[in-house]
N, C-alpha and C positions, 0 to 999 in steps of 0.2 A: 571604577568602571561604571559606566552608565547602565541603566536597566535595559536599554535597547541592545547595547553591545553584549551584555551578559546573556540575554535571550538568544541573540544570534550565535554566540559562542556555544551555548547549550545545544542549539539546533545542529550545529556543525558536528559536535561530538556524537549526537544521536545518529546523524547521517553516516559518519565514519564507522560507528559500531554496527549499524545495520548492514553496511557494505561489507564489513569483515565477516559477518555471519553468512550473508549471501555467498560470498566468495568461498568460504569454508564449506558450505553445504553442496556446492556444485563445481567448484574449481574454476570459475570464470576469472578473467583478469581483474586486477584491481580497478582499472579504469571502467570496465564494463559493469562491475559490481557497484561502483559509485554512481554511474549513470542510472542503473536500475533502481538503486535506493532513492535517488533524487526523484525519479519519475513516479515511484510508489508514493513518496511523500506528496507530490502534486496531486495524484489520484485521490488520496485520502482527504486532502484539503478540499478538493472539489466535491467529493461525496458528502462532506459535512454540510454543504450548501444546497445540494439538490441531486437530481439524477444525472449519472454520467455513463455514457456508452464507452465500453473498452473491450479489449481482447486479451486473452491469455491462452497458453497451451495447457490442456488438461493432462492428467497423469497418463492417459492412453495415447497421447500424442496428437489428438485432434485439437483444432482451434475452437475455442468457445467465445462467442460474442455475447456480452452481458450488458445489462443496464442495471447499475447498482447505486445505492445510496447508503449513507450512514445516519440519515435523519430517522429518528425513532430508536436508535441503538440504546440510548440512555433509558428510554421508557421500557424497552424490552428486557434489558439486563440490569437495570437499577444502578448503573454507574456510567460515567462518561467513557467514550471510546478514546483511550490513550494507548496507542500501540507501543510496545516495548521494543527497543532495537534488537533484542535477541530473538524475537519472534521471526520465524521464516515464512509466515503465512499472512494473508490479508483477509480480513472479514468484511463482508458487505451484505446488504439486503438485496436479493435478486428481485427486481420489479416484476419480471415475467413469470418466474417460478413461485413468487410470493413466499419466499423463505430466506433464512440466513444461510449464506454459503461462505466458503473460504477457498483460496488458491495459494499456491506457493509463490512467494515474491519473485523468485528467479524465473518463473514462467510468464511473468507479465510481458505483454507485447507492446500495446500502445493504447492511447485514448483516441477514440474516434472524433475527428474534427468535422463538424457539419458546416 
């Protein structure tokens, strides 16, 4: 197996595991959990490169609009940001609030397209 195929296979396994955790935590359908896991992966990849505007539902049911990044994570926590598939939350640095925040992955709504 080539290195590219091996890496792609590992990414698919991580995606499937994360979708299973999301599905288990809130009972969404398998399809919806896979879509959410894929979108969370895209959000994290984009935040590694810069600021990203996105929305999610807070615990109290209100919609939160945030601008977040993962640039600076390694400096702050002395390790690279490598989310584990079993985590049900997403970490980000909130540009407006100037602090690290988290939200539950199943509450993610969308990335704002400008």
